[in-house]
MIDOSE-1310 file (N, C-alpha, C; in nm, 2 decimals, decimal comma, always signed):
residues 259
manp	+3,73/+11,37/+10,47/+3,85/+11,36/+10,46/+3,94/+11,31/+10,54; +4,00/+11,28/+10,56/+4,07/+11,33/+10,73/+4,20/+11,33/+10,71; +4,24/+11,43/+10,79/+4,35/+11,46/+10,81/+4,50/+11,45/+10,78; +4,58/+11,51/+10,63/+4,70/+11,41/+10,67/+4,81/+11,44/+10,81
kiks	+4,86/+11,23/+10,82/+4,92/+11,28/+10,96/+5,11/+11,42/+10,98; +5,07/+11,38/+11,08/+5,25/+11,49/+11,08/+5,34/+11,52/+11,18; +5,41/+11,42/+11,13/+5,53/+11,40/+11,18/+5,63/+11,49/+11,26; +5,60/+11,43/+11,43/+5,67/+11,50/+11,49/+5,79/+11,50/+11,48
saqt	+5,82/+11,65/+11,53/+6,05/+11,65/+11,55/+6,10/+11,52/+11,61; +6,05/+11,54/+11,70/+6,08/+11,36/+11,73/+6,16/+11,31/+11,66; +5,97/+11,27/+11,60/+6,02/+11,14/+11,51/+6,08/+11,19/+11,38; +6,09/+11,21/+11,34/+6,16/+11,30/+11,28/+6,33/+11,27/+11,28
vkks	+6,34/+11,31/+11,50/+6,51/+11,31/+11,48/+6,55/+11,06/+11,48; +6,40/+11,05/+11,56/+6,43/+10,90/+11,52/+6,41/+10,83/+11,42; +6,41/+10,86/+11,31/+6,42/+10,81/+11,22/+6,57/+10,87/+11,12; +6,61/+10,97/+11,16/+6,75/+11,06/+11,06/+6,85/+11,01/+11,17
nata	+6,83/+10,96/+11,26/+6,92/+10,93/+11,38/+6,95/+10,78/+11,32; +6,82/+10,69/+11,27/+6,86/+10,53/+11,25/+6,91/+10,54/+11,15; +6,88/+10,59/+10,99/+6,97/+10,58/+10,90/+7,13/+10,61/+10,86; +7,15/+10,72/+11,03/+7,27/+10,80/+10,97/+7,39/+10,74/+10,98
grkp	+7,39/+10,59/+10,98/+7,52/+10,52/+11,01/+7,48/+10,44/+10,87; +7,36/+10,37/+10,73/+7,36/+10,39/+10,62/+7,46/+10,38/+10,56; +7,54/+10,39/+10,50/+7,60/+10,39/+10,34/+7,47/+10,41/+10,18; +7,46/+10,57/+10,10/+7,27/+10,52/+10,02/+7,41/+10,40/+9,97
maks	+7,25/+10,35/+9,89/+7,29/+10,24/+9,78/+7,34/+10,30/+9,66; +7,47/+10,28/+9,62/+7,48/+10,37/+9,48/+7,42/+10,23/+9,35; +7,36/+10,22/+9,28/+7,30/+10,11/+9,15/+7,42/+10,06/+9,12; +7,36/+9,89/+9,18/+7,37/+9,79/+9,22/+7,34/+9,69/+9,16
lysr	+7,32/+9,56/+9,11/+7,19/+9,44/+9,14/+7,22/+9,29/+9,20; +7,35/+9,40/+9,31/+7,30/+9,30/+9,50/+7,27/+9,35/+9,61; +7,19/+9,33/+9,61/+7,18/+9,29/+9,81/+7,30/+9,36/+9,85; +7,17/+9,45/+10,01/+7,30/+9,46/+10,03/+7,35/+9,30/+10,18
vdle	+7,25/+9,22/+10,20/+7,30/+9,07/+10,22/+7,33/+9,03/+10,11; +7,40/+9,04/+10,01/+7,49/+8,97/+9,90/+7,54/+9,03/+9,90; +7,64/+9,19/+9,97/+7,71/+9,29/+9,90/+7,83/+9,19/+10,10; +7,78/+9,14/+10,17/+7,75/+9,14/+10,31/+7,86/+9,01/+10,30
eifr	+7,80/+8,86/+10,19/+7,86/+8,79/+10,16/+7,95/+8,78/+10,14; +7,96/+8,85/+9,96/+8,02/+8,80/+9,86/+8,21/+8,89/+9,92; +8,17/+8,93/+10,06/+8,30/+9,01/+10,11/+8,25/+8,91/+10,21; +8,22/+8,85/+10,25/+8,27/+8,77/+10,40/+8,36/+8,68/+10,37
rfsi	+8,30/+8,63/+10,18/+8,39/+8,55/+10,14/+8,49/+8,55/+10,12; +8,50/+8,66/+10,05/+8,67/+8,70/+9,96/+8,78/+8,65/+10,16; +8,72/+8,79/+10,22/+8,80/+8,80/+10,33/+8,80/+8,63/+10,44; +8,76/+8,49/+10,40/+8,75/+8,44/+10,46/+8,91/+8,34/+10,33
qrpe	+8,87/+8,36/+10,19/+8,99/+8,39/+10,09/+9,07/+8,35/+10,10; +9,08/+8,47/+10,13/+9,25/+8,55/+10,17/+9,29/+8,65/+10,30; +9,26/+8,58/+10,36/+9,22/+8,73/+10,50/+9,27/+8,86/+10,54; +9,42/+8,80/+10,47/+9,58/+8,95/+10,46/+9,57/+8,96/+10,33
pkge	+9,51/+9,00/+10,29/+9,50/+9,05/+10,09/+9,71/+9,13/+10,11; +9,73/+9,14/+10,03/+9,83/+9,24/+9,98/+9,83/+9,25/+9,84; +9,89/+9,37/+9,86/+9,97/+9,42/+9,74/+10,06/+9,39/+9,67; +10,05/+9,35/+9,54/+10,25/+9,26/+9,50/+10,33/+9,33/+9,36
lehv	+10,30/+9,52/+9,42/+10,42/+9,58/+9,39/+10,54/+9,59/+9,53; +10,64/+9,52/+9,47/+10,75/+9,59/+9,60/+10,81/+9,70/+9,64; +10,80/+9,73/+9,73/+10,88/+9,86/+9,80/+10,93/+9,85/+9,95; +11,05/+9,93/+9,98/+11,08/+9,94/+10,10/+11,02/+10,05/+10,20
npft	+10,96/+10,12/+10,12/+10,89/+10,24/+10,23/+10,76/+10,35/+10,19; +10,77/+10,46/+10,23/+10,67/+10,50/+10,11/+10,64/+10,57/+10,04; +10,83/+10,64/+9,97/+10,89/+10,63/+9,81/+10,90/+10,60/+9,77; +10,88/+10,47/+9,77/+10,99/+10,40/+9,70/+10,80/+10,27/+9,65
lvva	+10,75/+10,30/+9,67/+10,58/+10,31/+9,73/+10,53/+10,37/+9,61; +10,53/+10,46/+9,59/+10,49/+10,59/+9,45/+10,57/+10,53/+9,37; +10,70/+10,55/+9,40/+10,81/+10,49/+9,25/+10,73/+10,38/+9,14; +10,76/+10,34/+9,24/+10,64/+10,20/+9,23/+10,47/+10,14/+9,17
vals	+10,41/+10,24/+9,21/+10,34/+10,24/+9,14/+10,34/+10,33/+9,02; +10,38/+10,41/+9,07/+10,35/+10,57/+8,94/+10,42/+10,43/+8,76; +10,53/+10,33/+8,79/+10,53/+10,26/+8,71/+10,48/+10,13/+8,62; +10,42/+10,15/+8,69/+10,40/+10,04/+8,68/+10,24/+10,04/+8,60
aqat	+10,21/+10,14/+8,51/+10,06/+10,21/+8,48/+10,13/+10,14/+8,29; +10,07/+10,06/+8,22/+10,03/+10,01/+8,15/+10,25/+9,89/+8,17; +10,16/+9,81/+8,30/+10,25/+9,74/+8,32/+10,28/+9,58/+8,40; +10,27/+9,48/+8,38/+10,27/+9,42/+8,46/+10,36/+9,46/+8,65
dagv	+10,26/+9,43/+8,75/+10,35/+9,43/+8,88/+10,48/+9,38/+8,83; +10,51/+9,17/+8,84/+10,58/+9,13/+8,80/+10,75/+9,19/+8,70; +10,69/+9,24/+8,59/+10,80/+9,30/+8,54/+10,83/+9,45/+8,60; +10,74/+9,54/+8,72/+10,83/+9,65/+8,72/+10,93/+9,60/+8,92
nkat	+10,79/+9,47/+8,98/+10,94/+9,39/+9,06/+11,03/+9,43/+9,04; +11,06/+9,31/+8,90/+11,23/+9,29/+8,84/+11,27/+9,41/+8,84; +11,20/+9,53/+8,78/+11,30/+9,65/+8,78/+11,30/+9,75/+8,86; +11,20/+9,77/+8,91/+11,28/+9,87/+9,00/+11,40/+9,72/+9,12
ralf	+11,35/+9,62/+9,18/+11,40/+9,59/+9,30/+11,60/+9,63/+9,30; +11,66/+9,64/+9,20/+11,85/+9,66/+9,16/+11,83/+9,87/+9,15; +11,66/+9,89/+9,17/+11,72/+10,05/+9,17/+11,71/+10,08/+9,34; +11,52/+9,99/+9,29/+11,55/+10,08/+9,45/+11,68/+10,03/+9,59
avad	+11,76/+9,95/+9,54/+11,87/+9,90/+9,68/+11,98/+9,98/+9,65; +11,96/+10,07/+9,51/+12,07/+10,20/+9,58/+12,00/+10,35/+9,59; +11,88/+10,37/+9,52/+11,81/+10,52/+9,59/+11,63/+10,46/+9,64; +11,64/+10,43/+9,78/+11,49/+10,43/+9,85/+11,50/+10,61/+9,92
tpqk	+11,60/+10,69/+9,90/+11,48/+10,85/+9,89/+11,46/+10,94/+9,80; +11,43/+11,02/+9,77/+11,43/+11,12/+9,71/+11,58/+11,19/+9,68; +11,58/+11,22/+9,80/+11,77/+11,31/+9,78/+11,82/+11,16/+9,65; +11,79/+11,04/+9,69/+11,92/+10,91/+9,65/+11,88/+10,89/+9,53
mldl	+11,78/+10,92/+9,43/+11,70/+10,89/+9,32/+11,74/+11,05/+9,25; +11,74/+11,15/+9,29/+11,76/+11,26/+9,23/+11,98/+11,27/+9,18; +12,05/+11,25/+9,33/+12,17/+11,23/+9,29/+12,16/+11,10/+9,15; +12,11/+10,99/+9,13/+12,12/+10,88/+9,07/+12,12/+10,97/+8,92
geer	+12,01/+11,01/+8,92/+11,92/+11,09/+8,79/+11,94/+11,00/+8,67; +11,87/+11,05/+8,56/+11,79/+11,05/+8,46/+11,78/+10,95/+8,45; +11,94/+10,92/+8,39/+12,04/+10,90/+8,28/+12,03/+10,74/+8,41; +12,06/+10,74/+8,41/+12,07/+10,61/+8,46/+11,90/+10,60/+8,56
irey	+11,80/+10,65/+8,62/+11,78/+10,56/+8,65/+11,70/+10,48/+8,49; +11,69/+10,53/+8,44/+11,66/+10,49/+8,27/+11,69/+10,33/+8,23; +11,87/+10,33/+8,25/+11,88/+10,23/+8,17/+11,80/+10,16/+8,32; +11,75/+10,18/+8,45/+11,72/+10,07/+8,55/+11,59/+10,05/+8,51
ikti	+11,55/+10,09/+8,50/+11,37/+10,09/+8,40/+11,30/+10,03/+8,29; +11,42/+10,02/+8,19/+11,44/+10,06/+8,04/+11,33/+9,91/+8,01; +11,38/+9,81/+8,11/+11,22/+9,72/+8,09/+11,15/+9,71/+8,06; +11,06/+9,88/+8,15/+10,95/+9,82/+8,18/+10,82/+9,99/+8,09
glyr	+10,70/+9,95/+7,96/+10,70/+10,01/+7,91/+10,68/+10,19/+7,90; +10,72/+10,28/+7,87/+10,70/+10,46/+7,90/+10,83/+10,55/+7,91; +10,90/+10,39/+7,95/+11,01/+10,42/+8,00/+11,14/+10,55/+8,05; +11,13/+10,61/+7,95/+11,22/+10,76/+7,93/+11,08/+10,85/+7,99
nkak	+10,97/+10,84/+7,96/+10,85/+10,96/+8,07/+10,82/+10,92/+8,18; +10,88/+10,76/+8,21/+10,87/+10,76/+8,38/+10,92/+10,80/+8,43; +11,08/+10,80/+8,34/+11,17/+10,86/+8,45/+11,23/+10,99/+8,44; +11,18/+11,10/+8,41/+11,17/+11,19/+8,40/+11,02/+11,27/+8,47
nvma	+10,99/+11,18/+8,58/+10,92/+11,15/+8,61/+10,91/+11,12/+8,79; +11,00/+10,99/+8,75/+11,06/+11,01/+8,85/+11,16/+11,10/+8,92; +11,24/+11,17/+8,88/+11,30/+11,21/+8,93/+11,19/+11,37/+8,96; +11,12/+11,36/+8,87/+11,07/+11,52/+8,90/+10,99/+11,59/+8,98
lsek	+10,90/+11,43/+9,01/+10,83/+11,30/+9,18/+10,91/+11,37/+9,29; +11,09/+11,35/+9,31/+11,18/+11,34/+9,37/+11,21/+11,46/+9,39; +11,29/+11,51/+9,32/+11,28/+11,70/+9,35/+11,12/+11,80/+9,48; +11,00/+11,75/+9,35/+10,91/+11,81/+9,41/+10,87/+11,73/+9,58
litd	+10,93/+11,61/+9,57/+10,86/+11,54/+9,77/+11,03/+11,70/+9,81; +11,08/+11,75/+9,79/+11,20/+11,78/+9,83/+11,16/+11,90/+9,88; +11,19/+11,96/+9,78/+11,07/+12,11/+9,79/+10,96/+12,18/+9,83; +10,88/+12,15/+9,82/+10,81/+12,11/+9,91/+10,69/+12,02/+10,01
fgge	+10,78/+11,95/+10,02/+10,71/+11,80/+10,16/+10,85/+11,79/+10,25; +10,95/+11,87/+10,25/+11,01/+11,84/+10,35/+11,07/+11,66/+10,25; +11,10/+11,62/+10,17/+11,14/+11,47/+10,14/+11,06/+11,33/+10,19; +10,95/+11,48/+10,22/+10,82/+11,34/+10,24/+10,74/+11,27/+10,20
vprt	+10,68/+11,11/+10,19/+10,53/+11,13/+10,10/+10,37/+11,24/+10,18; +10,39/+11,29/+10,07/+10,26/+11,40/+10,21/+10,12/+11,24/+10,24; +10,00/+11,23/+10,32/+9,89/+11,17/+10,35/+9,77/+11,16/+10,39; +9,81/+11,28/+10,24/+9,69/+11,30/+10,11/+9,64/+11,29/+9,97
reel	+9,54/+11,30/+9,98/+9,45/+11,28/+9,79/+9,51/+11,34/+9,76; +9,50/+11,47/+9,79/+9,51/+11,61/+9,74/+9,67/+11,60/+9,71; +9,74/+11,56/+9,80/+9,89/+11,61/+9,84/+9,97/+11,54/+9,70; +9,91/+11,40/+9,73/+10,00/+11,33/+9,63/+9,95/+11,39/+9,49
itlp	+9,87/+11,31/+9,40/+9,85/+11,42/+9,29/+9,90/+11,52/+9,24; +9,96/+11,64/+9,37/+10,03/+11,69/+9,22/+10,17/+11,67/+9,20; +10,22/+11,54/+9,31/+10,32/+11,46/+9,26/+10,34/+11,45/+9,09; +10,43/+11,43/+9,02/+10,48/+11,47/+8,90/+10,44/+11,26/+8,85
gvgr	+10,36/+11,29/+8,75/+10,35/+11,11/+8,75/+10,18/+11,03/+8,85; +10,20/+11,13/+8,94/+10,09/+11,02/+9,04/+9,92/+11,07/+9,01; +9,83/+11,02/+8,96/+9,71/+11,05/+8,99/+9,65/+10,99/+9,04; +9,45/+10,96/+9,04/+9,44/+10,98/+9,20/+9,45/+10,78/+9,25
ktan	+9,41/+10,68/+9,12/+9,49/+10,61/+9,14/+9,58/+10,55/+9,23; +9,75/+10,53/+9,19/+9,86/+10,55/+9,28/+9,75/+10,61/+9,36; +9,76/+10,75/+9,41/+9,72/+10,84/+9,54/+9,65/+10,70/+9,66; +9,56/+10,68/+9,56/+9,46/+10,55/+9,69/+9,53/+10,45/+9,69
vvls	+9,65/+10,38/+9,60/+9,71/+10,31/+9,69/+9,83/+10,34/+9,72; +9,89/+10,42/+9,72/+9,97/+10,45/+9,85/+9,91/+10,51/+9,96; +9,79/+10,52/+9,94/+9,71/+10,63/+10,13/+9,68/+10,50/+10,16; +9,62/+10,35/+10,09/+9,62/+10,16/+10,12/+9,72/+10,13/+10,23
mafg	+9,80/+10,16/+10,08/+9,92/+10,09/+10,19/+10,09/+10,13/+10,23; +10,03/+10,23/+10,23/+10,17/+10,28/+10,32/+10,16/+10,38/+10,47; +9,97/+10,34/+10,40/+9,93/+10,49/+10,59/+9,80/+10,40/+10,62; +9,76/+10,25/+10,61/+9,62/+10,27/+10,61/+9,50/+10,28/+10,57
qatm	+9,49/+10,37/+10,52/+9,33/+10,42/+10,50/+9,32/+10,33/+10,47; +9,11/+10,36/+10,39/+9,06/+10,31/+10,35/+9,03/+10,35/+10,24; +9,04/+10,31/+10,07/+8,99/+10,38/+9,96/+9,02/+10,24/+9,94; +8,95/+10,30/+9,77/+8,90/+10,23/+9,61/+9,06/+10,22/+9,48
avdt	+9,10/+10,19/+9,50/+9,20/+10,26/+9,42/+9,20/+10,11/+9,20; +9,11/+10,24/+9,14/+9,04/+10,14/+9,05/+9,13/+10,06/+8,95; +9,23/+9,97/+8,94/+9,30/+10,00/+8,84/+9,21/+9,85/+8,73; +9,25/+9,80/+8,62/+9,19/+9,82/+8,53/+9,14/+9,69/+8,58
hifr	+9,16/+9,55/+8,70/+9,09/+9,46/+8,75/+8,93/+9,45/+8,78; +8,94/+9,59/+8,89/+8,88/+9,62/+8,93/+8,73/+9,71/+8,85; +8,80/+9,78/+8,72/+8,70/+9,81/+8,66/+8,70/+9,75/+8,59; +8,66/+9,65/+8,48/+8,68/+9,52/+8,51/+8,55/+9,43/+8,54
ianr	+8,58/+9,42/+8,67/+8,55/+9,32/+8,76/+8,37/+9,39/+8,78; +8,36/+9,49/+8,78/+8,29/+9,56/+8,86/+8,20/+9,63/+8,78; +8,21/+9,60/+8,62/+8,10/+9,63/+8,53/+8,08/+9,46/+8,44; +8,17/+9,39/+8,44/+8,20/+9,25/+8,42/+8,03/+9,20/+8,49
llla	+8,03/+9,22/+8,63/+8,00/+9,15/+8,71/+7,85/+9,27/+8,79; +7,79/+9,36/+8,74/+7,75/+9,44/+8,74/+7,73/+9,52/+8,90; +7,82/+9,51/+8,96/+7,82/+9,52/+9,11/+7,84/+9,63/+9,14; +7,91/+9,75/+9,01/+7,93/+9,83/+9,06/+7,92/+9,90/+8,92
pgkt	+7,82/+9,95/+8,80/+7,93/+9,95/+8,69/+7,89/+10,05/+8,76; +7,98/+10,14/+8,62/+8,05/+10,28/+8,53/+8,11/+10,28/+8,41; +8,07/+10,40/+8,36/+8,19/+10,47/+8,31/+8,31/+10,51/+8,26; +8,40/+10,56/+8,36/+8,57/+10,59/+8,44/+8,58/+10,50/+8,50
pdev	+8,67/+10,57/+8,60/+8,79/+10,46/+8,76/+8,66/+10,55/+8,84; +8,69/+10,65/+8,80/+8,59/+10,79/+8,91/+8,46/+10,67/+8,98; +8,38/+10,70/+8,88/+8,22/+10,73/+8,82/+8,22/+10,60/+9,00; +8,32/+10,43/+8,86/+8,33/+10,31/+8,95/+8,34/+10,32/+9,01
ehrl	+8,47/+10,37/+9,11/+8,56/+10,40/+9,29/+8,43/+10,46/+9,33; +8,35/+10,51/+9,34/+8,25/+10,65/+9,36/+8,18/+10,50/+9,40; +8,09/+10,47/+9,29/+7,97/+10,32/+9,39/+8,07/+10,23/+9,41; +8,22/+10,17/+9,44/+8,23/+10,08/+9,54/+8,21/+10,13/+9,68
mqii	+8,31/+10,27/+9,64/+8,28/+10,31/+9,77/+8,16/+10,31/+9,86; +8,03/+10,35/+9,83/+7,92/+10,33/+9,86/+7,87/+10,21/+9,92; +7,93/+10,08/+9,83/+7,80/+9,99/+9,88/+7,96/+9,86/+9,93; +8,04/+9,87/+9,92/+8,09/+9,75/+9,98/+8,04/+9,79/+10,13
pdqy	+8,01/+9,72/+10,24/+8,02/+9,71/+10,40/+8,11/+9,77/+10,41; +8,12/+9,85/+10,58/+8,23/+9,97/+10,62/+8,33/+9,82/+10,68; +8,28/+9,69/+10,66/+8,39/+9,66/+10,78/+8,48/+9,57/+10,65; +8,47/+9,50/+10,56/+8,57/+9,47/+10,41/+8,65/+9,65/+10,35
lyha	+8,56/+9,75/+10,39/+8,64/+9,84/+10,34/+8,78/+9,80/+10,27; +8,86/+9,85/+10,45/+9,04/+9,80/+10,37/+9,11/+9,71/+10,33; +9,01/+9,65/+10,28/+9,09/+9,47/+10,25/+9,03/+9,47/+10,05; +8,88/+9,55/+10,03/+8,86/+9,49/+9,92/+8,91/+9,57/+9,83
hhwl	+8,97/+9,65/+9,81/+9,04/+9,71/+9,69/+9,15/+9,62/+9,64; +9,26/+9,50/+9,69/+9,32/+9,36/+9,73/+9,23/+9,21/+9,69; +9,06/+9,24/+9,71/+9,03/+9,11/+9,71/+8,95/+9,16/+9,56; +8,93/+9,20/+9,53/+8,90/+9,25/+9,43/+9,05/+9,24/+9,27
ilhg	+9,14/+9,34/+9,29/+9,20/+9,35/+9,28/+9,27/+9,17/+9,12; +9,29/+9,10/+9,29/+9,39/+8,97/+9,34/+9,23/+8,83/+9,24; +9,10/+8,92/+9,31/+9,02/+8,85/+9,16/+9,01/+8,84/+9,09; +9,00/+8,90/+9,01/+9,02/+9,03/+8,83/+9,14/+8,96/+8,82
rycc	+9,25/+8,93/+8,83/+9,32/+8,91/+8,85/+9,37/+8,71/+8,82; +9,32/+8,66/+8,94/+9,40/+8,50/+8,97/+9,31/+8,42/+8,93; +9,17/+8,46/+8,90/+8,97/+8,38/+8,88/+8,91/+8,46/+8,79; +8,87/+8,65/+8,78/+8,76/+8,66/+8,66/+8,79/+8,69/+8,60
kark	+8,99/+8,66/+8,50/+8,98/+8,66/+8,45/+9,03/+8,74/+8,29; +9,05/+8,81/+8,30/+8,95/+8,95/+8,13/+8,94/+8,84/+8,05; +9,06/+8,77/+7,95/+9,01/+8,72/+7,82/+8,88/+8,58/+7,91; +8,94/+8,45/+7,99/+8,84/+8,38/+8,02/+8,87/+8,40/+8,19
pece	+8,68/+8,41/+8,26/+8,71/+8,43/+8,36/+8,68/+8,29/+8,38; +8,74/+8,21/+8,49/+8,76/+8,11/+8,53/+8,62/+8,08/+8,65; +8,52/+8,10/+8,59/+8,42/+8,06/+8,72/+8,41/+7,92/+8,81; +8,47/+7,84/+8,72/+8,44/+7,72/+8,83/+8,54/+7,69/+8,88
rcvi	+8,65/+7,86/+8,94/+8,68/+7,83/+9,01/+8,64/+7,98/+9,11; +8,57/+8,03/+9,11/+8,56/+8,18/+9,15/+8,42/+8,13/+9,33; +8,46/+8,14/+9,48/+8,36/+8,12/+9,57/+8,28/+8,20/+9,53; +8,27/+8,33/+9,44/+8,09/+8,37/+9,50/+8,01/+8,32/+9,36
adlc	+8,06/+8,19/+9,26/+7,99/+8,14/+9,18/+7,80/+8,25/+9,12; +7,78/+8,14/+9,28/+7,66/+8,20/+9,33/+7,58/+8,32/+9,27; +7,67/+8,36/+9,34/+7,56/+8,50/+9,41/+7,60/+8,62/+9,27; +7,71/+8,62/+9,22/+7,76/+8,62/+9,00/+7,61/+8,70/+8,97
rspe	+7,58/+8,79/+8,86/+7,48/+8,89/+8,81/+7,53/+8,83/+8,68; +7,66/+8,83/+8,62/+7,75/+8,91/+8,58/+7,66/+8,79/+8,41; +7,63/+8,86/+8,30/+7,56/+8,77/+8,23/+7,64/+8,67/+8,13; +7,84/+8,69/+8,11/+7,91/+8,61/+8,08/+7,93/+8,48/+8,17
ktwd	+7,87/+8,51/+8,33/+7,90/+8,39/+8,37/+7,94/+8,21/+8,37; +7,99/+8,10/+8,36/+7,94/+8,01/+8,31/+7,92/+7,90/+8,42; +7,89/+7,91/+8,49/+7,94/+7,81/+8,64/+7,84/+7,96/+8,72; +7,76/+7,88/+8,82/+7,70/+7,89/+8,95/+7,67/+7,83/+9,12
ipap	+7,83/+7,70/+9,09/+7,78/+7,64/+9,15/+7,98/+7,64/+9,25; +7,99/+7,75/+9,38/+8,02/+7,80/+9,45/+8,18/+7,65/+9,45; +8,31/+7,77/+9,37/+8,42/+7,65/+9,46/+8,44/+7,66/+9,54; +8,54/+7,54/+9,69/+8,42/+7,61/+9,77/+8,59/+7,68/+9,87
lvel	+8,49/+7,70/+9,97/+8,56/+7,89/+10,04/+8,73/+7,78/+10,11; +8,77/+7,81/+10,10/+8,92/+7,76/+10,20/+9,03/+7,87/+10,15; +9,08/+7,90/+10,28/+9,20/+7,96/+10,28/+9,32/+7,94/+10,15; +9,33/+8,04/+10,06/+9,45/+8,04/+10,05/+9,62/+8,10/+10,10
paqi	+9,63/+7,97/+10,01/+9,81/+7,99/+10,05/+9,80/+8,09/+10,06; +9,91/+8,10/+10,19/+9,97/+8,26/+10,19/+10,02/+8,31/+10,08; +10,07/+8,48/+10,06/+10,07/+8,54/+9,91/+10,24/+8,52/+9,94; +10,31/+8,51/+9,83/+10,47/+8,52/+9,82/+10,44/+8,62/+9,67
igae	+10,56/+8,73/+9,79/+10,56/+8,90/+9,71/+10,75/+8,82/+9,65; +10,73/+8,91/+9,61/+10,89/+8,95/+9,55/+11,00/+8,87/+9,53; +11,07/+8,89/+9,57/+11,17/+8,76/+9,49/+11,21/+8,71/+9,54; +11,11/+8,60/+9,71/+11,04/+8,53/+9,70/+11,04/+8,46/+9,56
aag	+10,87/+8,52/+9,57/+10,78/+8,50/+9,43/+10,85/+8,42/+9,33; +11,01/+8,56/+9,27/+11,04/+8,55/+9,18/+11,15/+8,45/+9,16; +11,18/+8,43/+9,24/+11,32/+8,25/+9,28/+11,19/+8,13/+9,26
């Protein structure tokens, strides 16, 4: 019987170095080649995707994202446009007071509780962080009304960090397309962060949100308009031919879009 071959330490080091830069593959029906192509197409379609919540600084972004829970971005923008014109810092928000904040945001769902949270997070920013929005997830989620999704949005949009903010659109798409199926937003976030190619990670959450909002819609996906229709593994898919891969018109955010 032949002796089993024993790998030398040099061979082991060489192999570990070769695989060190690779991401571990999470549960997904898509190959690495498929994933590269999916996000390559999104990058051509929307080279510079943007979040659609209006804000003027990191503080107003935190407030806007916290207010957006169970509300549309358009509805939040309509309410906060006037609010942020008079209160764009934690101190100005505290000076405004809870009752006046409620008046500004009363068209948004759960506005009474959200007004309390805006006051509380403004106060905590002043007392614990010198009036500045913190730059770590661990600190952000200590703010009233700020959860992991909100923290991820702020880290990405305000501070340029590559994060995955799993909202309803991303959660739906990850499961519908069998891209990174999971039972909870945290599970989906973890899997997406594993499978998305590094060079596309920074913009990935905006691509997926916008794809879910405008193409892979909740009630009726518009598969004939989808640039990844040929790669999609969704059992709900009704079309196999990808839409023409062309750059979409630049996004119009905020007051311009409303006007």
